[in-house]
PDB file of N, CA, C and O in Angstrom, chain B, residues numbered from 101:
ATOM      1  N   MET B 101      75.941 105.546 102.193  1.00  0.00           N
ATOM      2  CA  MET B 101      76.600 104.552 101.373  1.00  0.00           C
ATOM      3  C   MET B 101      76.538 103.182 102.100  1.00  0.00           C
ATOM      4  O   MET B 101      77.009 103.038 103.228  1.00  0.00           O
ATOM      5  N   ASN B 102      75.963 102.228 101.440  1.00  0.00           N
ATOM      6  CA  ASN B 102      75.929 100.866 101.991  1.00  0.00           C
ATOM      7  C   ASN B 102      77.229 100.165 101.671  1.00  0.00           C
ATOM      8  O   ASN B 102      77.736 100.217 100.550  1.00  0.00           O
ATOM      9  N   ARG B 103      77.738  99.526 102.662  1.00  0.00           N
ATOM     10  CA  ARG B 103      79.000  98.789 102.512  1.00  0.00           C
ATOM     11  C   ARG B 103      78.665  97.308 102.187  1.00  0.00           C
ATOM     12  O   ARG B 103      77.627  96.791 102.602  1.00  0.00           O
ATOM     13  N   SER B 104      79.531  96.676 101.470  1.00  0.00           N
ATOM     14  CA  SER B 104      79.389  95.247 101.215  1.00  0.00           C
ATOM     15  C   SER B 104      79.760  94.487 102.483  1.00  0.00           C
ATOM     16  O   SER B 104      80.361  95.041 103.404  1.00  0.00           O
ATOM     17  N   LEU B 105      79.401  93.242 102.511  1.00  0.00           N
ATOM     18  CA  LEU B 105      79.770  92.425 103.695  1.00  0.00           C
ATOM     19  C   LEU B 105      81.308  92.345 103.819  1.00  0.00           C
ATOM     20  O   LEU B 105      81.849  92.432 104.921  1.00  0.00           O
ATOM     21  N   ASP B 106      81.985  92.183 102.704  1.00  0.00           N
ATOM     22  CA  ASP B 106      83.454  92.134 102.754  1.00  0.00           C
ATOM     23  C   ASP B 106      84.037  93.463 103.308  1.00  0.00           C
ATOM     24  O   ASP B 106      84.989  93.446 104.089  1.00  0.00           O
ATOM     25  N   GLU B 107      83.463  94.592 102.901  1.00  0.00           N
ATOM     26  CA  GLU B 107      83.935  95.881 103.442  1.00  0.00           C
ATOM     27  C   GLU B 107      83.715  95.975 104.922  1.00  0.00           C
ATOM     28  O   GLU B 107      84.599  96.442 105.642  1.00  0.00           O
ATOM     29  N   HIS B 108      82.549  95.543 105.416  1.00  0.00           N
ATOM     30  CA  HIS B 108      82.285  95.534 106.855  1.00  0.00           C
ATOM     31  C   HIS B 108      83.315  94.617 107.584  1.00  0.00           C
ATOM     32  O   HIS B 108      83.839  94.979 108.637  1.00  0.00           O
ATOM     33  N   LYS B 109      83.580  93.453 107.010  1.00  0.00           N
ATOM     34  CA  LYS B 109      84.508  92.544 107.636  1.00  0.00           C
ATOM     35  C   LYS B 109      85.919  93.140 107.735  1.00  0.00           C
ATOM     36  O   LYS B 109      86.581  93.025 108.766  1.00  0.00           O
ATOM     37  N   GLN B 110      86.370  93.784 106.634  1.00  0.00           N
ATOM     38  CA  GLN B 110      87.684  94.405 106.625  1.00  0.00           C
ATOM     39  C   GLN B 110      87.755  95.531 107.666  1.00  0.00           C
ATOM     40  O   GLN B 110      88.723  95.631 108.420  1.00  0.00           O
ATOM     41  N   LEU B 111      86.740  96.356 107.695  1.00  0.00           N
ATOM     42  CA  LEU B 111      86.719  97.464 108.682  1.00  0.00           C
ATOM     43  C   LEU B 111      86.639  96.930 110.093  1.00  0.00           C
ATOM     44  O   LEU B 111      87.293  97.454 110.994  1.00  0.00           O
ATOM     45  N   GLY B 112      85.846  95.893 110.297  1.00  0.00           N
ATOM     46  CA  GLY B 112      85.770  95.267 111.623  1.00  0.00           C
ATOM     47  C   GLY B 112      87.139  94.760 112.120  1.00  0.00           C
ATOM     48  O   GLY B 112      87.506  94.957 113.278  1.00  0.00           O
ATOM     49  N   THR B 113      87.864  94.115 111.229  1.00  0.00           N
ATOM     50  CA  THR B 113      89.181  93.637 111.553  1.00  0.00           C
ATOM     51  C   THR B 113      90.148  94.778 111.865  1.00  0.00           C
ATOM     52  O   THR B 113      90.905  94.716 112.834  1.00  0.00           O
ATOM     53  N   LEU B 114      90.115  95.793 111.054  1.00  0.00           N
ATOM     54  CA  LEU B 114      90.973  96.984 111.295  1.00  0.00           C
ATOM     55  C   LEU B 114      90.661  97.636 112.660  1.00  0.00           C
ATOM     56  O   LEU B 114      91.575  97.989 113.406  1.00  0.00           O
ATOM     57  N   LEU B 115      89.385  97.788 112.970  1.00  0.00           N
ATOM     58  CA  LEU B 115      89.007  98.447 114.203  1.00  0.00           C
ATOM     59  C   LEU B 115      89.359  97.574 115.419  1.00  0.00           C
ATOM     60  O   LEU B 115      89.796  98.100 116.442  1.00  0.00           O
ATOM     61  N   ARG B 116      89.175  96.271 115.321  1.00  0.00           N
ATOM     62  CA  ARG B 116      89.567  95.374 116.447  1.00  0.00           C
ATOM     63  C   ARG B 116      91.063  95.421 116.655  1.00  0.00           C
ATOM     64  O   ARG B 116      91.526  95.492 117.793  1.00  0.00           O
ATOM     65  N   ASN B 117      91.843  95.381 115.559  1.00  0.00           N
ATOM     66  CA  ASN B 117      93.303  95.413 115.688  1.00  0.00           C
ATOM     67  C   ASN B 117      93.781  96.760 116.269  1.00  0.00           C
ATOM     68  O   ASN B 117      94.668  96.798 117.121  1.00  0.00           O
ATOM     69  N   PHE B 118      93.185  97.841 115.799  1.00  0.00           N
ATOM     70  CA  PHE B 118      93.564  99.168 116.318  1.00  0.00           C
ATOM     71  C   PHE B 118      93.206  99.272 117.806  1.00  0.00           C
ATOM     72  O   PHE B 118      93.965  99.825 118.601  1.00  0.00           O
ATOM     73  N   ARG B 119      92.060  98.740 118.158  1.00  0.00           N
ATOM     74  CA  ARG B 119      91.643  98.753 119.560  1.00  0.00           C
ATOM     75  C   ARG B 119      92.626  97.990 120.412  1.00  0.00           C
ATOM     76  O   ARG B 119      92.964  98.459 121.498  1.00  0.00           O
ATOM     77  N   CYS B 120      93.109  96.829 119.976  1.00  0.00           N
ATOM     78  CA  CYS B 120      94.104  96.096 120.707  1.00  0.00           C
ATOM     79  C   CYS B 120      95.387  96.877 120.858  1.00  0.00           C
ATOM     80  O   CYS B 120      96.019  96.834 121.914  1.00  0.00           O
ATOM     81  N   SER B 121      95.782  97.588 119.822  1.00  0.00           N
ATOM     82  CA  SER B 121      96.956  98.401 119.892  1.00  0.00           C
ATOM     83  C   SER B 121      96.801  99.516 120.874  1.00  0.00           C
ATOM     84  O   SER B 121      97.761  99.876 121.555  1.00  0.00           O
ATOM     85  N   LEU B 122      95.624 100.075 120.968  1.00  0.00           N
ATOM     86  CA  LEU B 122      95.406 101.138 121.952  1.00  0.00           C
ATOM     87  C   LEU B 122      95.509 100.590 123.377  1.00  0.00           C
ATOM     88  O   LEU B 122      95.989 101.281 124.276  1.00  0.00           O
ATOM     89  N   PHE B 123      95.056  99.345 123.583  1.00  0.00           N
ATOM     90  CA  PHE B 123      95.214  98.739 124.901  1.00  0.00           C
ATOM     91  C   PHE B 123      96.697  98.568 125.251  1.00  0.00           C
ATOM     92  O   PHE B 123      97.088  98.725 126.407  1.00  0.00           O
ATOM     93  N   ASP B 124      97.520  98.244 124.241  1.00  0.00           N
ATOM     94  CA  ASP B 124      98.965  98.148 124.483  1.00  0.00           C
ATOM     95  C   ASP B 124      99.510  99.486 124.936  1.00  0.00           C
ATOM     96  O   ASP B 124     100.328  99.543 125.854  1.00  0.00           O
ATOM     97  N   VAL B 125      99.063 100.575 124.297  1.00  0.00           N
ATOM     98  CA  VAL B 125      99.514 101.912 124.684  1.00  0.00           C
ATOM     99  C   VAL B 125      99.060 102.195 126.105  1.00  0.00           C
ATOM    100  O   VAL B 125      99.858 102.654 126.922  1.00  0.00           O
ATOM    101  N   LEU B 126      97.810 101.934 126.417  1.00  0.00           N
ATOM    102  CA  LEU B 126      97.291 102.152 127.764  1.00  0.00           C
ATOM    103  C   LEU B 126      98.086 101.380 128.794  1.00  0.00           C
ATOM    104  O   LEU B 126      98.450 101.932 129.833  1.00  0.00           O
ATOM    105  N   ASN B 127      98.363 100.118 128.528  1.00  0.00           N
ATOM    106  CA  ASN B 127      99.030  99.272 129.512  1.00  0.00           C
ATOM    107  C   ASN B 127     100.524  99.649 129.667  1.00  0.00           C
ATOM    108  O   ASN B 127     101.138  99.343 130.689  1.00  0.00           O
ATOM    109  N   SER B 128     101.090 100.302 128.663  1.00  0.00           N
ATOM    110  CA  SER B 128     102.524 100.627 128.752  1.00  0.00           C
ATOM    111  C   SER B 128     102.781 102.064 129.146  1.00  0.00           C
ATOM    112  O   SER B 128     103.929 102.470 129.321  1.00  0.00           O
ATOM    113  N   SER B 129     101.715 102.837 129.287  1.00  0.00           N
ATOM    114  CA  SER B 129     101.907 104.263 129.631  1.00  0.00           C
ATOM    115  C   SER B 129     101.420 104.512 131.048  1.00  0.00           C
ATOM    116  O   SER B 129     100.553 103.806 131.562  1.00  0.00           O
ATOM    117  N   GLN B 130     101.994 105.527 131.659  1.00  0.00           N
ATOM    118  CA  GLN B 130     101.632 105.857 133.035  1.00  0.00           C
ATOM    119  C   GLN B 130     100.241 106.452 133.030  1.00  0.00           C
ATOM    120  O   GLN B 130      99.900 107.285 132.190  1.00  0.00           O
ATOM    121  N   LYS B 131      99.428 105.994 134.007  1.00  0.00           N
ATOM    122  CA  LYS B 131      98.089 106.498 134.121  1.00  0.00           C
ATOM    123  C   LYS B 131      98.127 107.997 134.356  1.00  0.00           C
ATOM    124  O   LYS B 131      98.872 108.474 135.213  1.00  0.00           O
ATOM    125  N   GLY B 132      97.331 108.742 133.605  1.00  0.00           N
ATOM    126  CA  GLY B 132      97.277 110.212 133.723  1.00  0.00           C
ATOM    127  C   GLY B 132      98.226 110.922 132.795  1.00  0.00           C
ATOM    128  O   GLY B 132      98.133 112.140 132.637  1.00  0.00           O
ATOM    129  N   SER B 133      99.150 110.188 132.168  1.00  0.00           N
ATOM    130  CA  SER B 133     100.066 110.816 131.214  1.00  0.00           C
ATOM    131  C   SER B 133      99.328 111.234 129.975  1.00  0.00           C
ATOM    132  O   SER B 133      98.237 110.725 129.721  1.00  0.00           O
ATOM    133  N   PRO B 134      99.893 112.173 129.162  1.00  0.00           N
ATOM    134  CA  PRO B 134      99.212 112.582 127.944  1.00  0.00           C
ATOM    135  C   PRO B 134      98.920 111.373 126.987  1.00  0.00           C
ATOM    136  O   PRO B 134      97.846 111.282 126.393  1.00  0.00           O
ATOM    137  N   SER B 135      99.897 110.473 126.869  1.00  0.00           N
ATOM    138  CA  SER B 135      99.672 109.335 125.962  1.00  0.00           C
ATOM    139  C   SER B 135      98.539 108.425 126.469  1.00  0.00           C
ATOM    140  O   SER B 135      97.768 107.879 125.680  1.00  0.00           O
ATOM    141  N   HIS B 136      98.459 108.279 127.752  1.00  0.00           N
ATOM    142  CA  HIS B 136      97.360 107.452 128.358  1.00  0.00           C
ATOM    143  C   HIS B 136      96.033 108.146 128.123  1.00  0.00           C
ATOM    144  O   HIS B 136      95.069 107.492 127.722  1.00  0.00           O
ATOM    145  N   ARG B 137      95.946 109.474 128.363  1.00  0.00           N
ATOM    146  CA  ARG B 137      94.688 110.169 128.151  1.00  0.00           C
ATOM    147  C   ARG B 137      94.267 110.148 126.687  1.00  0.00           C
ATOM    148  O   ARG B 137      93.086 109.966 126.394  1.00  0.00           O
ATOM    149  N   HIS B 138      95.195 110.328 125.774  1.00  0.00           N
ATOM    150  CA  HIS B 138      94.854 110.335 124.363  1.00  0.00           C
ATOM    151  C   HIS B 138      94.448 108.939 123.880  1.00  0.00           C
ATOM    152  O   HIS B 138      93.553 108.801 123.045  1.00  0.00           O
ATOM    153  N   ALA B 139      95.106 107.918 124.405  1.00  0.00           N
ATOM    154  CA  ALA B 139      94.738 106.541 124.048  1.00  0.00           C
ATOM    155  C   ALA B 139      93.332 106.215 124.528  1.00  0.00           C
ATOM    156  O   ALA B 139      92.555 105.581 123.814  1.00  0.00           O
ATOM    157  N   ARG B 140      93.010 106.652 125.738  1.00  0.00           N
ATOM    158  CA  ARG B 140      91.645 106.431 126.289  1.00  0.00           C
ATOM    159  C   ARG B 140      90.591 107.132 125.429  1.00  0.00           C
ATOM    160  O   ARG B 140      89.526 106.579 125.153  1.00  0.00           O
ATOM    161  N   LYS B 141      90.911 108.359 125.014  1.00  0.00           N
ATOM    162  CA  LYS B 141      89.988 109.123 124.198  1.00  0.00           C
ATOM    163  C   LYS B 141      89.806 108.430 122.850  1.00  0.00           C
ATOM    164  O   LYS B 141      88.685 108.317 122.354  1.00  0.00           O
ATOM    165  N   ALA B 142      90.913 107.966 122.255  1.00  0.00           N
ATOM    166  CA  ALA B 142      90.822 107.264 120.984  1.00  0.00           C
ATOM    167  C   ALA B 142      90.076 105.952 121.117  1.00  0.00           C
ATOM    168  O   ALA B 142      89.318 105.575 120.224  1.00  0.00           O
ATOM    169  N   LEU B 143      90.283 105.251 122.227  1.00  0.00           N
ATOM    170  CA  LEU B 143      89.541 104.015 122.477  1.00  0.00           C
ATOM    171  C   LEU B 143      88.050 104.250 122.560  1.00  0.00           C
ATOM    172  O   LEU B 143      87.273 103.469 122.011  1.00  0.00           O
ATOM    173  N   LYS B 144      87.638 105.293 123.221  1.00  0.00           N
ATOM    174  CA  LYS B 144      86.194 105.610 123.279  1.00  0.00           C
ATOM    175  C   LYS B 144      85.665 105.931 121.872  1.00  0.00           C
ATOM    176  O   LYS B 144      84.552 105.532 121.530  1.00  0.00           O
ATOM    177  N   ALA B 145      86.449 106.648 121.055  1.00  0.00           N
ATOM    178  CA  ALA B 145      86.019 106.942 119.688  1.00  0.00           C
ATOM    179  C   ALA B 145      85.894 105.648 118.842  1.00  0.00           C
ATOM    180  O   ALA B 145      84.944 105.465 118.082  1.00  0.00           O
ATOM    181  N   ILE B 146      86.876 104.785 119.010  1.00  0.00           N
ATOM    182  CA  ILE B 146      86.844 103.493 118.291  1.00  0.00           C
ATOM    183  C   ILE B 146      85.646 102.683 118.684  1.00  0.00           C
ATOM    184  O   ILE B 146      84.981 102.089 117.834  1.00  0.00           O
ATOM    185  N   ASP B 147      85.356 102.651 119.994  1.00  0.00           N
ATOM    186  CA  ASP B 147      84.200 101.888 120.480  1.00  0.00           C
ATOM    187  C   ASP B 147      82.888 102.474 119.950  1.00  0.00           C
ATOM    188  O   ASP B 147      81.968 101.736 119.600  1.00  0.00           O
ATOM    189  N   SER B 148      82.812 103.805 119.895  1.00  0.00           N
ATOM    190  CA  SER B 148      81.590 104.426 119.353  1.00  0.00           C
ATOM    191  C   SER B 148      81.434 104.081 117.843  1.00  0.00           C
ATOM    192  O   SER B 148      80.340 103.751 117.383  1.00  0.00           O
ATOM    193  N   LEU B 149      82.519 104.162 117.115  1.00  0.00           N
ATOM    194  CA  LEU B 149      82.457 103.837 115.697  1.00  0.00           C
ATOM    195  C   LEU B 149      82.121 102.376 115.479  1.00  0.00           C
ATOM    196  O   LEU B 149      81.341 102.057 114.582  1.00  0.00           O
ATOM    197  N   ARG B 150      82.692 101.473 116.279  1.00  0.00           N
ATOM    198  CA  ARG B 150      82.347 100.049 116.125  1.00  0.00           C
ATOM    199  C   ARG B 150      80.904  99.829 116.401  1.00  0.00           C
ATOM    200  O   ARG B 150      80.254  99.052 115.702  1.00  0.00           O
ATOM    201  N   CYS B 151      80.374 100.482 117.392  1.00  0.00           N
ATOM    202  CA  CYS B 151      78.950 100.337 117.735  1.00  0.00           C
ATOM    203  C   CYS B 151      78.061 100.776 116.554  1.00  0.00           C
ATOM    204  O   CYS B 151      77.124 100.082 116.159  1.00  0.00           O
ATOM    205  N   GLU B 152      78.394 101.945 116.017  1.00  0.00           N
ATOM    206  CA  GLU B 152      77.594 102.493 114.910  1.00  0.00           C
ATOM    207  C   GLU B 152      77.712 101.595 113.672  1.00  0.00           C
ATOM    208  O   GLU B 152      76.708 101.340 113.006  1.00  0.00           O
ATOM    209  N   MET B 153      78.916 101.113 113.353  1.00  0.00           N
ATOM    210  CA  MET B 153      79.092 100.253 112.191  1.00  0.00           C
ATOM    211  C   MET B 153      78.408  98.892 112.403  1.00  0.00           C
ATOM    212  O   MET B 153      77.879  98.303 111.461  1.00  0.00           O
ATOM    213  N   ASP B 154      78.427  98.409 113.635  1.00  0.00           N
ATOM    214  CA  ASP B 154      77.770  97.173 113.960  1.00  0.00           C
ATOM    215  C   ASP B 154      76.269  97.272 113.734  1.00  0.00           C
ATOM    216  O   ASP B 154      75.651  96.332 113.236  1.00  0.00           O
ATOM    217  N   GLU B 155      75.675  98.417 114.102  1.00  0.00           N
ATOM    218  CA  GLU B 155      74.238  98.647 113.844  1.00  0.00           C
ATOM    219  C   GLU B 155      73.963  98.643 112.340  1.00  0.00           C
ATOM    220  O   GLU B 155      72.985  98.049 111.886  1.00  0.00           O
ATOM    221  N   LEU B 156      74.815  99.296 111.582  1.00  0.00           N
ATOM    222  CA  LEU B 156      74.637  99.295 110.129  1.00  0.00           C
ATOM    223  C   LEU B 156      74.741  97.878 109.518  1.00  0.00           C
ATOM    224  O   LEU B 156      73.971  97.505 108.634  1.00  0.00           O
ATOM    225  N   ALA B 157      75.704  97.123 110.017  1.00  0.00           N
ATOM    226  CA  ALA B 157      75.863  95.718 109.514  1.00  0.00           C
ATOM    227  C   ALA B 157      74.629  94.914 109.844  1.00  0.00           C
ATOM    228  O   ALA B 157      74.178  94.112 109.026  1.00  0.00           O
ATOM    229  N   TYR B 158      74.057  95.115 111.055  1.00  0.00           N
ATOM    230  CA  TYR B 158      72.841  94.372 111.430  1.00  0.00           C
ATOM    231  C   TYR B 158      71.691  94.706 110.481  1.00  0.00           C
ATOM    232  O   TYR B 158      70.948  93.831 110.038  1.00  0.00           O
ATOM    233  N   ILE B 159      71.571  95.984 110.188  1.00  0.00           N
ATOM    234  CA  ILE B 159      70.487  96.436 109.302  1.00  0.00           C
ATOM    235  C   ILE B 159      70.618  95.784 107.963  1.00  0.00           C
ATOM    236  O   ILE B 159      69.638  95.309 107.390  1.00  0.00           O
ATOM    237  N   ASP B 160      71.872  95.760 107.442  1.00  0.00           N
ATOM    238  CA  ASP B 160      72.101  95.260 106.077  1.00  0.00           C
ATOM    239  C   ASP B 160      72.172  93.747 105.969  1.00  0.00           C
ATOM    240  O   ASP B 160      71.789  93.181 104.945  1.00  0.00           O
ATOM    241  N   PHE B 161      72.661  93.079 107.023  1.00  0.00           N
ATOM    242  CA  PHE B 161      72.988  91.637 106.889  1.00  0.00           C
ATOM    243  C   PHE B 161      72.383  90.700 107.885  1.00  0.00           C
ATOM    244  O   PHE B 161      72.636  89.498 107.798  1.00  0.00           O
ATOM    245  N   PHE B 162      71.579  91.176 108.853  1.00  0.00           N
ATOM    246  CA  PHE B 162      71.033  90.296 109.877  1.00  0.00           C
ATOM    247  C   PHE B 162      70.199  89.176 109.249  1.00  0.00           C
ATOM    248  O   PHE B 162      70.366  88.012 109.611  1.00  0.00           O
ATOM    249  N   ASN B 163      69.327  89.504 108.337  1.00  0.00           N
ATOM    250  CA  ASN B 163      68.460  88.473 107.747  1.00  0.00           C
ATOM    251  C   ASN B 163      69.262  87.397 106.984  1.00  0.00           C
ATOM    252  O   ASN B 163      68.873  86.230 106.920  1.00  0.00           O
ATOM    253  N   GLU B 164      70.365  87.827 106.426  1.00  0.00           N
ATOM    254  CA  GLU B 164      71.240  86.921 105.683  1.00  0.00           C
ATOM    255  C   GLU B 164      72.104  86.044 106.595  1.00  0.00           C
ATOM    256  O   GLU B 164      72.274  84.852 106.341  1.00  0.00           O
ATOM    257  N   LEU B 165      72.650  86.651 107.664  1.00  0.00           N
ATOM    258  CA  LEU B 165      73.675  85.989 108.506  1.00  0.00           C
ATOM    259  C   LEU B 165      73.176  85.488 109.825  1.00  0.00           C
ATOM    260  O   LEU B 165      73.649  84.460 110.310  1.00  0.00           O
ATOM    261  N   GLY B 166      72.220  86.189 110.434  1.00  0.00           N
ATOM    262  CA  GLY B 166      71.773  85.869 111.801  1.00  0.00           C
ATOM    263  C   GLY B 166      72.651  86.538 112.849  1.00  0.00           C
ATOM    264  O   GLY B 166      73.628  87.213 112.527  1.00  0.00           O
ATOM    265  N   HIS B 167      72.291  86.341 114.076  1.00  0.00           N
ATOM    266  CA  HIS B 167      72.938  87.052 115.213  1.00  0.00           C
ATOM    267  C   HIS B 167      74.422  86.758 115.374  1.00  0.00           C
ATOM    268  O   HIS B 167      75.238  87.677 115.304  1.00  0.00           O
ATOM    269  N   PRO B 168      74.792  85.498 115.590  1.00  0.00           N
ATOM    270  CA  PRO B 168      76.254  85.280 115.930  1.00  0.00           C
ATOM    271  C   PRO B 168      77.170  85.780 114.833  1.00  0.00           C
ATOM    272  O   PRO B 168      78.184  86.412 115.132  1.00  0.00           O
ATOM    273  N   ALA B 169      76.853  85.523 113.576  1.00  0.00           N
ATOM    274  CA  ALA B 169      77.720  85.962 112.481  1.00  0.00           C
ATOM    275  C   ALA B 169      77.777  87.450 112.347  1.00  0.00           C
ATOM    276  O   ALA B 169      78.832  88.000 112.031  1.00  0.00           O
ATOM    277  N   CYS B 170      76.645  88.138 112.583  1.00  0.00           N
ATOM    278  CA  CYS B 170      76.655  89.606 112.518  1.00  0.00           C
ATOM    279  C   CYS B 170      77.515  90.169 113.650  1.00  0.00           C
ATOM    280  O   CYS B 170      78.288  91.101 113.429  1.00  0.00           O
ATOM    281  N   ALA B 171      77.391  89.625 114.842  1.00  0.00           N
ATOM    282  CA  ALA B 171      78.138  90.143 115.983  1.00  0.00           C
ATOM    283  C   ALA B 171      79.648  90.007 115.778  1.00  0.00           C
ATOM    284  O   ALA B 171      80.424  90.831 116.260  1.00  0.00           O
ATOM    285  N   GLU B 172      80.057  88.953 115.054  1.00  0.00           N
ATOM    286  CA  GLU B 172      81.471  88.700 114.815  1.00  0.00           C
ATOM    287  C   GLU B 172      82.095  89.692 113.850  1.00  0.00           C
ATOM    288  O   GLU B 172      83.320  89.818 113.834  1.00  0.00           O
ATOM    289  N   ILE B 173      81.327  90.391 113.056  1.00  0.00           N
ATOM    290  CA  ILE B 173      81.867  91.301 112.102  1.00  0.00           C
ATOM    291  C   ILE B 173      82.690  92.394 112.816  1.00  0.00           C
ATOM    292  O   ILE B 173      83.838  92.629 112.438  1.00  0.00           O
ATOM    293  N   TYR B 174      82.158  93.028 113.784  1.00  0.00           N
ATOM    294  CA  TYR B 174      82.841  94.105 114.516  1.00  0.00           C
ATOM    295  C   TYR B 174      83.380  93.720 115.866  1.00  0.00           C
ATOM    296  O   TYR B 174      84.225  94.439 116.400  1.00  0.00           O
ATOM    297  N   TYR B 175      82.939  92.624 116.450  1.00  0.00           N
ATOM    298  CA  TYR B 175      83.365  92.277 117.766  1.00  0.00           C
ATOM    299  C   TYR B 175      84.122  90.957 117.842  1.00  0.00           C
ATOM    300  O   TYR B 175      84.514  90.547 118.935  1.00  0.00           O
ATOM    301  N   GLY B 176      84.339  90.285 116.725  1.00  0.00           N
ATOM    302  CA  GLY B 176      85.102  89.062 116.682  1.00  0.00           C
ATOM    303  C   GLY B 176      84.327  87.888 117.270  1.00  0.00           C
ATOM    304  O   GLY B 176      83.187  88.019 117.717  1.00  0.00           O
ATOM    305  N   ALA B 177      84.995  86.735 117.250  1.00  0.00           N
ATOM    306  CA  ALA B 177      84.407  85.538 117.830  1.00  0.00           C
ATOM    307  C   ALA B 177      84.329  85.686 119.344  1.00  0.00           C
ATOM    308  O   ALA B 177      84.947  86.572 119.935  1.00  0.00           O
ATOM    309  N   ARG B 178      83.561  84.803 119.946  1.00  0.00           N
ATOM    310  CA  ARG B 178      83.393  84.910 121.432  1.00  0.00           C
ATOM    311  C   ARG B 178      84.710  84.937 122.190  1.00  0.00           C
ATOM    312  O   ARG B 178      84.853  85.695 123.150  1.00  0.00           O
ATOM    313  N   LEU B 179      85.669  84.129 121.778  1.00  0.00           N
ATOM    314  CA  LEU B 179      86.973  84.085 122.399  1.00  0.00           C
ATOM    315  C   LEU B 179      87.691  85.472 122.325  1.00  0.00           C
ATOM    316  O   LEU B 179      88.302  85.937 123.287  1.00  0.00           O
ATOM    317  N   ASP B 180      87.578  86.082 121.149  1.00  0.00           N
ATOM    318  CA  ASP B 180      88.138  87.410 120.944  1.00  0.00           C
ATOM    319  C   ASP B 180      87.509  88.423 121.881  1.00  0.00           C
ATOM    320  O   ASP B 180      88.201  89.259 122.462  1.00  0.00           O
ATOM    321  N   ARG B 181      86.165  88.344 122.029  1.00  0.00           N
ATOM    322  CA  ARG B 181      85.462  89.281 122.937  1.00  0.00           C
ATOM    323  C   ARG B 181      85.873  89.086 124.389  1.00  0.00           C
ATOM    324  O   ARG B 181      85.957  90.044 125.158  1.00  0.00           O
ATOM    325  N   GLU B 182      86.131  87.815 124.759  1.00  0.00           N
ATOM    326  CA  GLU B 182      86.562  87.544 126.121  1.00  0.00           C
ATOM    327  C   GLU B 182      87.953  88.111 126.364  1.00  0.00           C
ATOM    328  O   GLU B 182      88.217  88.629 127.449  1.00  0.00           O
ATOM    329  N   LYS B 183      88.853  88.030 125.383  1.00  0.00           N
ATOM    330  CA  LYS B 183      90.178  88.584 125.487  1.00  0.00           C
ATOM    331  C   LYS B 183      90.100  90.117 125.604  1.00  0.00           C
ATOM    332  O   LYS B 183      90.827  90.714 126.398  1.00  0.00           O
ATOM    333  N   GLU B 184      89.234  90.742 124.826  1.00  0.00           N
ATOM    334  CA  GLU B 184      89.043  92.190 124.888  1.00  0.00           C
ATOM    335  C   GLU B 184      88.566  92.592 126.291  1.00  0.00           C
ATOM    336  O   GLU B 184      89.056  93.566 126.862  1.00  0.00           O
ATOM    337  N   SER B 185      87.630  91.853 126.828  1.00  0.00           N
ATOM    338  CA  SER B 185      87.113  92.162 128.154  1.00  0.00           C
ATOM    339  C   SER B 185      88.226  92.052 129.195  1.00  0.00           C
ATOM    340  O   SER B 185      88.309  92.865 130.115  1.00  0.00           O
ATOM    341  N   ALA B 186      89.055  91.067 129.044  1.00  0.00           N
ATOM    342  CA  ALA B 186      90.174  90.872 130.017  1.00  0.00           C
ATOM    343  C   ALA B 186      91.162  92.053 129.877  1.00  0.00           C
ATOM    344  O   ALA B 186      91.662  92.564 130.879  1.00  0.00           O
ATOM    345  N   SER B 187      91.436  92.476 128.647  1.00  0.00           N
ATOM    346  CA  SER B 187      92.356  93.613 128.451  1.00  0.00           C
ATOM    347  C   SER B 187      91.751  94.866 129.044  1.00  0.00           C
ATOM    348  O   SER B 187      92.455  95.642 129.691  1.00  0.00           O
ATOM    349  N   ALA B 188      90.492  95.078 128.844  1.00  0.00           N
ATOM    350  CA  ALA B 188      89.816  96.277 129.413  1.00  0.00           C
ATOM    351  C   ALA B 188      89.866  96.242 130.927  1.00  0.00           C
ATOM    352  O   ALA B 188      90.029  97.289 131.554  1.00  0.00           O
ATOM    353  N   ALA B 189      89.732  95.077 131.534  1.00  0.00           N
ATOM    354  CA  ALA B 189      89.756  94.965 132.964  1.00  0.00           C
ATOM    355  C   ALA B 189      91.178  95.300 133.501  1.00  0.00           C
ATOM    356  O   ALA B 189      91.327  95.904 134.563  1.00  0.00           O
ATOM    357  N   GLU B 190      92.210  94.888 132.732  1.00  0.00           N
ATOM    358  CA  GLU B 190      93.574  95.240 133.158  1.00  0.00           C
ATOM    359  C   GLU B 190      93.820  96.726 133.165  1.00  0.00           C
ATOM    360  O   GLU B 190      94.492  97.233 134.063  1.00  0.00           O
ATOM    361  N   VAL B 191      93.301  97.431 132.202  1.00  0.00           N
ATOM    362  CA  VAL B 191      93.506  98.849 132.094  1.00  0.00           C
ATOM    363  C   VAL B 191      92.808  99.609 133.262  1.00  0.00           C
ATOM    364  O   VAL B 191      93.319 100.616 133.753  1.00  0.00           O
ATOM    365  N   THR B 192      91.671  99.113 133.671  1.00  0.00           N
ATOM    366  CA  THR B 192      90.921  99.830 134.730  1.00  0.00           C
ATOM    367  C   THR B 192      91.447  99.526 136.117  1.00  0.00           C
ATOM    368  O   THR B 192      90.959 100.106 137.087  1.00  0.00           O
ATOM    369  N   LYS B 193      92.412  98.649 136.252  1.00  0.00           N
ATOM    370  CA  LYS B 193      92.947  98.334 137.591  1.00  0.00           C
ATOM    371  C   LYS B 193      93.824  99.456 138.108  1.00  0.00           C
ATOM    372  O   LYS B 193      94.357  99.365 139.213  1.00  0.00           O
TER     373      LYS B 193
END
């Protein structure tokens, strides 16, 4: 099933927001606790899904949008990606 550009954008927003929520769980739970382990597992699944959906968006919309706009569908603007990287770095400390 091919998704429309709007559907990709909505899903991208949902996945980014859910990913941020998972980082909140990771940062507020004790490392090694069940909630921490489950949040890490969910985070990996979300990242895999984002990657797969990003590839599909590139296939369908790269010629129309180009690189920066396609990357923003599932990974947000550059500033958003930098915030995500900072959050990920906090969790791994």
